[in-house]
LOPA-311210 format. One record per residue: residue number from 1; residue in three letters; x, y, z of N, C-alpha, C, O in turn. Coordinates in steps of 0.02 Angstrom, whole numbers. Atoms other than C-alpha are relative to their C-alpha. Layout:
REM LOPA-311210
PT    n  res      nu      nv      nw     cau     cav     caw      cu      cv      cw      ou      ov      ow
PT  NUM  Ala       X       Y       Z       X       Y       Z       X       Y       Z       X       Y       Z
...
//
This chain:
REM LOPA-311210
PT    n  res      nu      nv      nw     cau     cav     caw      cu      cv      cw      ou      ov      ow
PT    1  Met     -59       4     -42   -1370    -126    -291      11     -73      21     -37    -109      35
PT    2  Phe     -17      67     -22   -1280    -287    -248       3      -2      75      37      39     106
PT    3  Asp       0       3     -72   -1312    -340     -70      17     -68      28       2     -82      86
PT    4  Ser     -21      65     -24   -1244    -516     -57      70     -15     -25      95      20     -69
PT    5  Met     -67      17      22   -1076    -599     -75       1     -20     -74      48      -2    -110
PT    6  Val       4      16      71   -1130    -670    -243      -2      65     -40      31      71     -91
PT    7  Gly       4     -65      33   -1175    -492    -291      66      37       2      85      70     -47
PT    8  Met     -66     -33      -5   -1008    -427    -228      48     -30     -50      84       6     -84
PT    9  Arg     -45      33      48    -913    -556    -330     -17      20     -72      27      33    -112
PT   10  Ala      21     -19      67   -1016    -516    -485      19      72     -15      42      88     -70
PT   11  Ala     -18     -70       9    -988    -330    -461      76       8     -11      98      46     -54
PT   12  Leu     -73      -4       7    -800    -355    -440      22     -29     -67      70      -5     -97
PT   13  Asp     -16      28      66    -795    -465    -596     -14      52     -55      27      60    -100
PT   14  Leu      15     -53      49    -880    -326    -695      50      56       3      72      82     -49
PT   15  Leu     -50     -53      -9    -760    -198    -623      66     -22     -33      98      18     -68
PT   16  His     -62      26      30    -613    -308    -675      -4       1     -76      44      21    -110
PT   17  Gln       9       0      73    -683    -328    -851       6      71     -28      38      82     -79
PT   18  Gly      -3     -69      22    -706    -140    -867      70      28       4      92      64     -41
PT   19  Thr     -68     -24      -9    -533    -103    -800      46     -30     -53      88       5     -82
PT   20  Thr     -40      34      51    -455    -231    -916     -12      32     -69      34      43    -107
PT   21  Ala      17     -31      64    -548    -155   -1064      31      70      -5      58      89     -57
PT   22  Leu     -27     -68      -1    -494      20   -1014      75      -1     -11     102      40     -48
PT   23  Leu     -73       4       9    -312     -31   -1001      19     -23     -70      75     -11     -92
PT   24  Gly     -13      23      67    -326    -109   -1173     -10      53     -54       5      41    -113
PT   25  Val      13     -53      49    -375      55   -1257      67      28     -24     111      45      15
PT   26  Asp     -59     -31      30    -242     120   -1376     -11      76       3     -48     104     -38
PT   27  Leu      11     -72     -10    -232     300   -1315      19      42     -60      -7      97     -68
PT   28  Ala     -19     -37      60    -149     354   -1476     -58       6     -49     -58      50     -92
PT   29  Leu      58      -1      46    -314     317   -1564     -60      38      29    -110      47      -5
PT   30  Val      55     -38     -32    -423     416   -1442       3      71     -26      55     104     -21
PT   31  Pro      -1     -70      22    -474     583   -1517      18      47      57      -3      38     114
PT   32  Val     -24     -47     -50    -392     727   -1426     -59      30      39     -54      40     100
PT   33  Asp      58     -30     -33    -563     803   -1388     -33     -47      50     -71     -25      93
PT   34  Asp      29      49     -47    -611     642   -1297      44     -13      60      21     -42     109
PT   35  Leu     -46      15     -55    -458     636   -1184     -23      32      66     -26      -2     117
PT   36  Gly      21     -34     -62    -517     766   -1057     -62     -31      30     -61     -50      89
PT   37  Pro      60      32     -27    -694     697   -1038      13     -72      24     -17     -94      73
PT   38  Ser     -16      68     -21    -622     521   -1027      36      -1      67      20     -42     110
PT   39  Ile     -36      -5     -63    -503     569    -889     -48      17      57     -44     -11     111
PT   40  Leu      48     -20     -52    -644     653    -792     -49     -56      15     -69     -65      73
PT   41  Ser      44      58     -12    -756     501    -816      36     -52      42       5     -82      87
PT   42  Met     -39      48     -40    -618     390    -747       4      24      73       0     -16     119
PT   43  Gln      -4     -27     -69    -603     506    -596     -64     -13      38     -62     -32      97
PT   44  Val      65      14     -32    -788     489    -559      -4     -73      21     -25     -88      77
PT   45  Glu       3      72     -16    -775     299    -565      48     -16      57      30     -54     102
PT   46  Met     -48      13     -53    -618     297    -457     -26      26      67     -17      -6     119
PT   47  Asp      29     -27     -61    -706     408    -329     -54     -47      27     -57     -59      87
PT   48  Met      54      45     -22    -856     291    -324      29     -65      29       3     -92      78
PT   49  Ile     -32      60     -25    -741     141    -300      30      13      69      26     -29     114
PT   50  Arg     -28     -18     -66    -653     230    -156     -55       2      53     -44     -21     109
PT   51  Val      57      -3     -47    -822     261     -73     -22     -71      17     -32     -87      76
PT   52  Ala      20      69     -12    -871      78     -94      51     -36      44      33     -73      90
PT   53  Gln     -52      33     -39    -704      20     -26       0      25      72      10     -14     119
PT   54  Ser      -1     -26     -68    -713     136     124     -57     -29      42     -48     -42     101
PT   55  Arg      57      30     -36    -884      68     171      14     -74      15      -1     -97      70
PT   56  Ala     -17      70     -11    -825    -112     150      55      -7      53      54     -53      94
PT   57  Leu     -54       1     -49    -670     -73     252     -27       7      71      -4     -29     116
PT   58  Leu      30      -8     -67    -774     -14     400     -39     -63      20     -37     -83      78
PT   59  Glu      36      62     -15    -883    -169     388      49     -55      18      37     -93      65
PT   60  Ala     -51      50     -15    -728    -279     385      31      13      69      45     -34     106
PT   61  Asp     -27     -18     -66    -660    -185     536     -49     -20      55     -28     -43     108
PT   62  Arg      51      18     -50    -823    -213     628       4     -74      17     -11     -95      73
PT   63  His      -7      72      -9    -793    -399     605      71     -20      19      86     -80      26
PT   64  Leu     -70      12     -22    -609    -382     655      37     -49     -45      74     -92     -20
PT   65  Ile     -32      48      46    -549    -473     499      76       4       4     110     -44     -14
PT   66  Trp     -73     -11      -3    -374    -404     528      33     -41      55      93     -54      51
PT   67  Lys     -30      37     -56    -349    -503     689      26     -69     -22      79     -90       2
PT   68  Gln     -21      67      23    -338    -673     600      70       0     -29     107     -49     -22
PT   69  Ser     -66      -3      32    -184    -616     505      53      32      44     109      42      23
PT   70  Gly     -48     -26     -47    -102    -542     658      14      75      -6      63     100      23
PT   71  His     -10     -72       7    -119    -360     608     -31      36      60     -74       9      95
PT   72  Arg      23     -39     -58    -151    -224     738     -64      38     -13     -99      57      34
PT   73  Ser      58     -41      17    -289    -133     644     -19     -14     -72      18     -46    -109
PT   74  Ile      23       7      70    -389    -129     484      46      39     -47      58      19    -104
PT   75  Glu     -47     -39      42    -269       6     420      64     -40     -12      89     -41     -68
PT   76  Asp     -61      41       9    -118    -106     452     -14     -58     -49      28     -74     -91
PT   77  Trp      19      55      44    -209    -250     367      -3      22     -73      27     -10    -116
PT   78  Leu       7     -24      69    -254    -148     212      68      21     -28      82       7     -86
PT   79  Ala     -66     -21      24     -80     -73     200      42     -61     -20      75     -60     -72
PT   80  Ala     -40      60      15       1    -246     206     -30     -41     -56       4     -59    -104
PT   81  Lys      32      45      48    -125    -348     107     -15      35     -66     -14       4    -119
PT   82  Gly      18     -38      59    -172    -210     -15      60      33     -33      52      68     -83
PT   83  Lys     -62     -28      28       9    -160     -48      -6      75      -9      10     103     -62
PT   84  Thr       7     -72       1     -28      20      -5      34      27      63      64     -10     101
PT   85  Thr     -30     -30     -60      32     141     128     -50       2      57    -111       0      46
PT   86  Lys      44      -6     -57     -37     154     302     -38      67      -5     -96      71      16
PT   87  Thr      33     -65       8     -75     337     263     -60      -7     -47    -114      20     -32
PT   88  Ala      56      10      47    -183     285     114     -55     -41      32    -114     -26      23
PT   89  Ala      49      42     -34    -268     151     218     -38      40      52     -99      33      59
PT   90  Ser      32     -42     -50    -303     275     357     -48      50     -33    -102      65      -6
PT   91  Lys      43     -46      37    -375     396     230     -65     -34     -21    -119      -4     -18
PT   92  Gln      60      38      18    -496     261     171     -45     -10      61    -106      -3      56
PT   93  Arg      39       9     -61    -550     226     349     -35      65      20     -94      65      36
PT   94  Lys      29     -65     -18    -577     411     384     -57      19     -47    -107      47     -25
PT   95  Leu      54     -13      47    -682     426     227     -63     -39      21    -117     -10      24
PT   96  Gly      57      41     -22    -794     283     283     -31      27      63     -93      29      69
PT   97  Glu      26     -28     -62    -810     358     456     -39      64     -12     -93      75      17
PT   98  Ala      34     -63      16    -856     528     385     -68     -13     -33    -117      21     -18
PT   99  Leu      62      16      34    -988     451     273     -51     -31      48    -111     -17      43
PT  100  Asn      45      30     -49   -1061     350     416     -26      50      51     -81      42      78
PT  101  Lys      18     -50     -51   -1066     501     529     -55      47     -23     -95      71      17
PT  102  Ser      47     -49      26   -1170     610     414     -35     -26     -63      -3     -36    -115
PT  103  Lys      38      22      58   -1308     552     298       1      53     -54       5      36    -114
PT  104  Asp      -3     -53      50   -1307     722     213      65      -1     -39      66       7    -100
PT  105  Leu     -65       4      32   -1122     706     178       3     -61     -46      26     -56    -103
PT  106  Ala       1      61      41   -1144     527     115     -42      10     -62     -22     -10    -117
PT  107  Asp      43     -13      57   -1286     581       3      34      46     -51      28      36    -111
PT  108  Ala     -35     -47      45   -1182     725     -68      56     -35     -38      65     -23     -97
PT  109  Val     -53      37      33   -1036     609    -105     -30     -49     -51      -6     -54    -107
PT  110  Asp      32      48      45   -1150     476    -180     -28      34     -63     -29       4    -117
PT  111  Ala      27     -37      56   -1228     608    -292      54      34     -42      40      64     -94
PT  112  Gly     -55     -31      37   -1056     669    -348       5      75      11      39     109     -26
PT  113  Glu      -1     -72     -13   -1085     841    -273      66      21      34      89      77      25
PT  114  Ile     -66     -13     -28    -924     830    -171      42     -63      -7      16    -118     -13
PT  115  Ser     -45      57      10    -772     719    -188      12     -37      65       3      -9     119
PT  116  Pro     -19      36     -61    -719     584     -67      55      35      39      55      33     100
PT  117  Asp     -54     -37     -34    -563     686     -29     -28      57      42      -7      67      99
PT  118  Thr      31     -55     -37    -669     834      22     -39     -27      59     -35       1     114
PT  119  Ala      40      30     -54    -784     723     125      44     -23      58      26     -12     116
PT  120  Ser     -42      25     -54    -642     644     222      36      57      36      58      48      93
PT  121  Ala     -32     -57     -32    -568     816     258     -47      38      46     -25      77      88
PT  122  Leu      49     -36     -40    -730     879     337      -6     -30      70     -46      -5     110
//
């Protein structure tokens, strides 16, 4: 696991490389039998990224990074800077809070036993 800023940058670089490679795949050449498993594999990765982002979001909020840019909250900051909706940003915060509140829940999400959407709804 990456636990330093150098590690975070390296991890994000790898994520970017993988995403770029994925977007470069000619879907017309993917065997039909591989489409379903590929879609499900992408979902697993997207879920893991959401979990990582929700944890980073709470850490950023703890440091009040949103104040420097004049935003009212971490959700407002993410909505504006991340070009997303406040609803989506609030959902990310709620996911992080749910994971922090319960180790069992966090372990279940990390193991892929339940989805981040399910975790944030609990």
